[in-house]
Steps between C-alpha positions, in 0.01 A plus 500: 500500500223249517153651482265425784223260414179710500295197598701440814367698797727648761474370854288713739677660795462371856310821597257461211451129565421566869218747422225239434598305812503818715167607346352160579621500862409866568153462351427194713626679813268795418206261452576342831519836681189652338267202460646242739691174450181314403485692170852407394403155364200646315692783331829314439402381145425859397824626651696233316342599170577868565863411587520300175369794298755728669788263418395483135470879478842551653653242269351661190594852611859402572528281187608200709237257375444335163206300376692170479647524850166603643312208346778266616462625855121460498531149357753405765277633779201311363697174486613553857171606659219351293541145639394629839148585380372141433666395825304769689178390330552138600595605851160668530318184385701273734433732796126504426457124444723393791301717738153393384595130470584503873878452473599823674214490756597144599862599561395814693283279722785259569737787572276673750438184695864463604520831688698494824566805725871428563571444130245751377747724311665198338162360394367838383808552281488146362128502425513839331792376290309188400180686415691765308673233290160353414326830426804681355397816686657641816232769505211250506671291767568797726154651451326174599696249700740773612215699654379187678851435636526861624190449714606159627854613579379805689281281722803277561701800625742561212593855401343625171846556349607136547166366369507722191867415441431126500195538272680722250818289499304185418267662248782662303713185501205303360432770245860476370490120485164474328473448123160672536653828620483789254819658639689174462377462142592860414847468656579175315360630170676838527826321575454254213491196730267198507249542783577174686875545448466846657313357799749217549792745491330729751490216749876540555442843649138483616533155660772598751330834568171324576671236715668769712163679527325186627776449758460860623122464528536168681747643754272801551200276566692280745633802690164676507323194634162627385190319604149595406206433278553248223151527359532832313494315169178315573281737301721464194502119528124498543454724197722272288316188611160647428600621151734230366528124506841475672650168397861388469417352159497851353875518571555257215490803267792694654687168531469451123613858446804440722589192293477704180728767647748235619501353152576848362194507278455832320364772728209584272409131464519449877278797573253400230471145635466637854215727386320214327540274803381776732196564285416126497551499880213751538256251348651194672566629855266800526181401313291723727704804389461410131122497556509840672729665247312366193141586403377185677380321189778245519539497122833472323469853365437645846810326637707631210376850562587466868848376418555794267378746764736354764799522267428848365311710752459561872339232715387563859377268771337566835661304786358687797846649579583834340876445506456159342271630222784708357728195490263254332380758250690482171571762231567274202673636192323835542666549835842453342445753220640802694828314540497402130447867406794602714721232345409616146573864582827404668584297185450811288714711733774238502489473119527880463793522741679220311415633156615854576831371637428666839499174695834402348651838594381469861617140523847588372519785751422255783746247360786744525431537873488126565817296543391160630213253523431593863481871422268431205257296712528758781425783258204306358359435846546862609336621181204269563442644846546856364254438215252364755530823694480722192229325300295376796414198287673161493395415143669807355809442715538144369450593133725804505772318702515203263501716187772729640743230616454223246773633263736548795456140612562385144817707479628329817395162353263434796201276448163676470347305792743684732349828382138385539571359846684808622231734372221304667701457822532874524165622370197278556593424863617846604202692355296419812769661721463847343218703664395683182530202264168355392586173677605673823187719504270205424643253749528752786135598444378139473687377808450817704874525574720790384765411243788614722348303790512166319815570295752368762311170527467422125809279526469338160441825314829664596699177509410422137708776333782446753507128410521598134809710574655216703454253215656743258797552728562125543422423135299193601281364215590794277625410156637713219363462152627601159284762329520654157467852640668662203230376265210639705370852518365647825 
């Protein structure tokens, strides 16, 4: 008989491997019930670290983990997740500089000027999508422009459910399509896919879903025949004009960024150049703001200090409109740090689950239940919605979903961008449809419309995962790839 290699650890059982996941989900549910959904995002890093410690303890107690395999798992998780951190940092700098240079305010001004009662829902959805692409934040778009559209739409005679549905559909589409979106960055990084490749691939499901949504909103507007006040956005326009120099020349900066993206320049390089151009735009197009934000001396050192403050810390402006103040205010790198902390803690949890062999055990258990590409995508989408309901947090759902299913997609020789697209189609856009999810709680509170009241009208949000299933069933634009699965350890 051949003696068993003492260095080789036995595989953990399915029941043992599920314990850290169950602990993670149950703890988050308890936090939500006791402290409320708002505390989930704040306590999620701590919960992830506790779940990691539990997985290590179980692995050591059951003798299913060895030092080499554990270090290999941590290294693999770091390689997979760490690239997201500099992207998130550059996203924060682009968001800050594009706002203060007048790029986003100029486009908001143009968008609000084209309001029409009959096509209000179509315009509201389109403008929210456009602003969300520029800012990379559905939350910011909904909390500012979305609130303005709620008031305008109510005056025009539309029901709150339809107005909220159009706003949320547009904001979440833009969030998915924006290279500045933290959820998009996390999904692409967790799936091991280039950011812009991930966005381009999502267009095959998100594009048709958004087109159908716009058609539905157009038909609704035509059948409603609403007529009413068109001047509800005047205060926002006045606030923008009094605070910023709104000139079309500032749009040269996003045009250059679009060219860089089209030329497939590296994501980090593109975001770095966009940040530099945005920072220069503050001095070129908004010299009055540079004077206000600096110490007023006009010296080179004072301008450098101002530039550093804009990039790193919070910057606020007074526009005379409270809703607008929250939009034009920026958080800089400091405002992105909570997301960075969450990504690091999720990276540790993912590394522990890989290193202990627990993720591989769970993946193999799921693989045995899956018999086709359609069933795999369907299971991934269903798991994303379930994780949204259990964790009440879209970030955790994305990270856990990608880590859990990546080995399964590799076993079926399916390209990683199919995984990242399916996970985002089923998590980031459905989180707002769950009443106790942090997104659902926030948006219902901000818009003043109950989650279940706007749910039927968020056309894009429930069409997105359905479109992902349709594409998997038809096999359109889905390629198989050869992977050296046998040489990798999960």
